[in-house]
N, C-alpha and C positions, 0 to 999 in steps of 0.2 A: 503494499500499499504506500502510495507517494505521500509526501508531505506538502500540505498546502499552509504556507505562512500567512496569517492574517495580521496585519498591522492596525491596531484600533487607537485612533487619537482621541484625546481627552475632549476635544470641541465637538464630538458627535453629540447631536441633540438626543433627548431622551426618546422622542418619536422615531428618530432613525435607528438608534440602538434597539427599540423594541422590535423593529422589523429585521434587523441583521441578527439577532440572536437565534431565532427559529432557523435562520438560513445556515448559520454556523453549526447548529446542533445537527441538521439533516446532512450537512456535508461530511459530517463525521462518519457516515456510512461509506464514503467512498475515498476519503483521504484521512490521513492522520493530521488532524488540524492543529496547528501550533498558533495559539492566541499570544499575540505580542501587544501588551499594553504600552503604548509608546510614551517614553519619558526623555529627558535630556540625554540620558545614556545612549539613546538610539540615533542621536543626530549625526548625519553623515554616514548612516548606516551602510549604505550600498557602495561607499568608497573604502570602508574598513573591513567588511565581511564578505567572505566567499559564500554565495547563496546558491543552491541548486533547486531546481522545481519551481512551481508557480507561486507567485505572491499576490495577495489581494490587500490593497490599501483602502481603509475605511476612515475617511475624515469629513467633517463638514465642509472644510476649505480644502479642496484637492490640490489647489495650486500651491498653498503653503506647505502641504504635507510633502509634496515632491521636492520642493525647495529644501525642507528640513532634512529629509533623507538623502539628499544630493543625488537624485536619479537624473543622470544626463544622457546616459545610453546603455542599453542592457540587451544582452543576448538571451536573457531569460524572459519568459512571459511575466510581465508585471501589469496587473489589473488594478484599475482605481475607480472606485465608485464616485459618482458625481451627484452630490446633494445640493450644492449651489455652486455658483461661478461668478467670477468678476470679469471675465472676458466680455469684450464690447463687440458690437458689429463693426467691420472694417471697411474702409473705402477701397475703391478699385485700385488705387495705387498702393496702399498698403497690403492689399490681397496680392498684388503682383510681387511685391518685395518678400512678402512671406512664403511666396512659392519657392524661394530659395532656402528658406529656413524651415524649422519644424517647431510649431508651437508646442507640441507634446513631444517629449523625449523618445528617441527611437527605442523600440522594445516595449513601449508602454501602450495599453490600450484602455480606453475610458469606457465605462459601463454607464450608459445612460438609462434612468429609470423611467423617463416620460418621453412622450413624442414631442413635447415643447422643447426640452434640452437637446433631444437629438436633432431636431431641425435647427436649432441654433448653432450647434457644433457643425453641422454639415453645410449649411447654406449661409450663414452669417459669419462664423468664425473661421471658416476655411480650413478645417481640420480634415485630413484624408479619411475617407470612409473606412479604410482598412484598420484605422486606429479608433474606431468607435463600434461598440457594441450595444444593443439595446435589450434590457432585460427588466421585468417588473420586480418588485419587491414582494415577498410573501406575507400572508396575513399574519399579524402578531396574535398572541394569546395573553389574556389577563383576566382577572377576576370580574364577573359581571354583577356583583352585589349591588343592585339599585336601591336606593332609599326611596321611600314614600315621599312625594313632593308634588307640588302643583306643577302645571305644564311649563316645561323649561326648555328654551332654545339656546343654542350656543355654537361656539366654534372653538377649534383647537389650533393655534397658530404662534409661531414665534413673533415676538414683538420686535420685528426688524423692518428697516426700510423696505425690503424687497416684497413684503406682504402688504396686501391692500387693507390696512386696518381703517382707513377712513370710510371705505364701502361698508365695513362691519359696523362701524359706530353709526353710519347713516341709517342702516337697516335697523339697528337696535332702537334708535330714536323713532323711527316710523312705528315699529310695533309697540313701543311704550306709549306712545300718544294715542294710538289706535285702540289699545287694549291694555290698561293699567294692570290687569291681572297675569300679564304675560311676562315671565321671568326671562332674563338674557344673561347668560354666562360667557364670558370671554376667557378661556383657559390658555396658559402658555407662560412663557418668560422670555426676558430679552431687554435690551437697552432702551426700548421705548415703553417700558412699563409705566413710567411716570406721565410721559406725554399722553398716553391712552388714557389714564385716569382723569387727566386735567381736561381732556376732549370730552369725556363722558359728563363731568361737572359741568362744563361750559354748556352742554346740550340740555341740562337740566333733568336728566333721567337717571340719576345715581341711585335712586331707589328701586328701580326696576333691573338695572344693568349693573352687573358687578364684573370687575376685571380681577381675576384670580391668578395669582403668580404661583404656578405649580410646575413641577417636573414629573408629576404622576400621570401617565398616559390614560390609566384606568380612570381618571376623573370624567372621561367622555361619557362613561356609563351613567352618569347623572343626568344626561340630556334626554329629552324626547325626540328632538329634531337637530340634526347637525347642519349648520350652514357651511358649505364649502365655497370658498371664495380664492381660487388660485390667482397668482400674480405673475411670478417670473421663475423659470426653472423648477417648476413644481414637480412632484413625484407622487401624488395621490395618497400619501401616508394618512392624512385626516380621515379620508374615505375607508382606509383599511382599518383604522381604529374604530370608526363608526360601525363598521361591518362586524367587527369583532365583539362590540358592545350591543349589537342588535339596535342601532339608533337609525332612524329615517334620515336620509340625506336629501337636502335641497340645495342644488348646486348651480353655479355659474357655468355656462356653456364654455367649454375649452377643448382643445384636441386631445382625444384619447378618453374623453368622460364617459363615452358610450360602452366602453369595455367595462365599466364599473357600475353604471346605473342606466336602467331602461326607463326612460322617461314615462311617467304615469304608472309604471308597473312596479318598480322597486324603489322609486323616489322621484324628484323632480328636477328637470333641468330648465333653467331659464336664460334668456339672452344676456349678454354682457352688460353690466352697470344698470340693470332694470331692477331697482330696489323695489318699487310698488309691486310688480308681479310676485316677486318672491315673498314678500311681506303678506300679500293676500293668501297665497298658497299656504304659508305657515299657519296664518290664523283660521284658515279652513281645517287644517289637520288638527288643531287645537280643539275643534268641535266634533271631531269624528275620532275618538280613541280606537275603535275596532279597525278602521282603516290604517291608522298609524301601526297597529300591531300587525297586521297583515303585510303592509310595505315593508316593515323591518325585517319580518321573516324571509320575504322574497329576496330582499337586499342582501341579508346575511348569507343566504344559501347560494346565491348567485356568485358572490365574492369568493365564498369558500370553495365552490366548484372550480373557478378559474384561477384563484390565487393562493390555493393551499400549499403548504412548504413542500410536500412531496412533488407536486406537479411543477412548481417553479424552480425548486433547487435541483431538480434533474438537469435543468438547462444550465444552471450554474457549473454542475459537475462536468457536463459535456464541454463547456468552455475552458474550464481550467484543467481538464484532463486530457484533451486531444489537441494541443496547439502546435501547429507548424507554423511558426512565427518567422517573418521577414524582417531583416534588420537593414538592409540596404536602403538607399534613398528612395523616397516615395515621389511619384509623378502625380501631381494634381490634375484633375480633369479640367477641360476648358470652362471658363465661365460662360 
């Protein structure tokens, strides 16, 4: 059995780690998984250590992870999960210049977990297709111990610039004004926690809307309806959490969403920035608890069928186990 070295960085967000853990567990059936919790000791690891076999790097900021480990070129297959990125769209001149360079080190392959980031890398960042793989994340598992409470809507999101928190605040404001008995919870943590609290106070809905700083993904089980509002480089993790907790999803339309939610059958999908339609759907669900129960069951079963760890991780095992990797210079396709 070959060894799969997994480098886990401390900046992995709780929801990211929640999806990674079942993957590592399942891969233990195909590999001898060596978990490496990255510390300062591992700085410049690939310039100091002789490593054989595949490596999988798991960090929230994959670019910083590559710089930290000093990966410049590798004859070994090194895979890097992409949970976020600071790469930007390039101009035609920049794209032409980069055709003589390599944004991603040779020997490294990025694993995109959503159609949005895959399109970004291929069409906008100019990364060669041979260095990009597309694989979903598996369904996480956690306790579904739901407390008795009145109807509660909410979202799970990192409090960061790349997430559309103002849309969430606007939706919460609309619901609170339309139905004062509707509770709204915003779960997560991050640098914009204080800003989000101030925004809720300014809107005058702090009695109905609560921003809860938490690192417990199982808090999603407190919700009856989960609002899913992706913004940039998203990977559908909040939907996986909702499916695990059997919570009804109401989502903003985005590429790839139909793989998770069947509109009007296992949840609802509304157009981008359509706060009113989303709010009215949520208020309708509030009045129909039996419908919520049926939708949540369908949603959970659908996601379980498509994204259970056995099914998803078999694709990871194929990727890590059967690599014939090319390290010569790549030729970009014509623009």
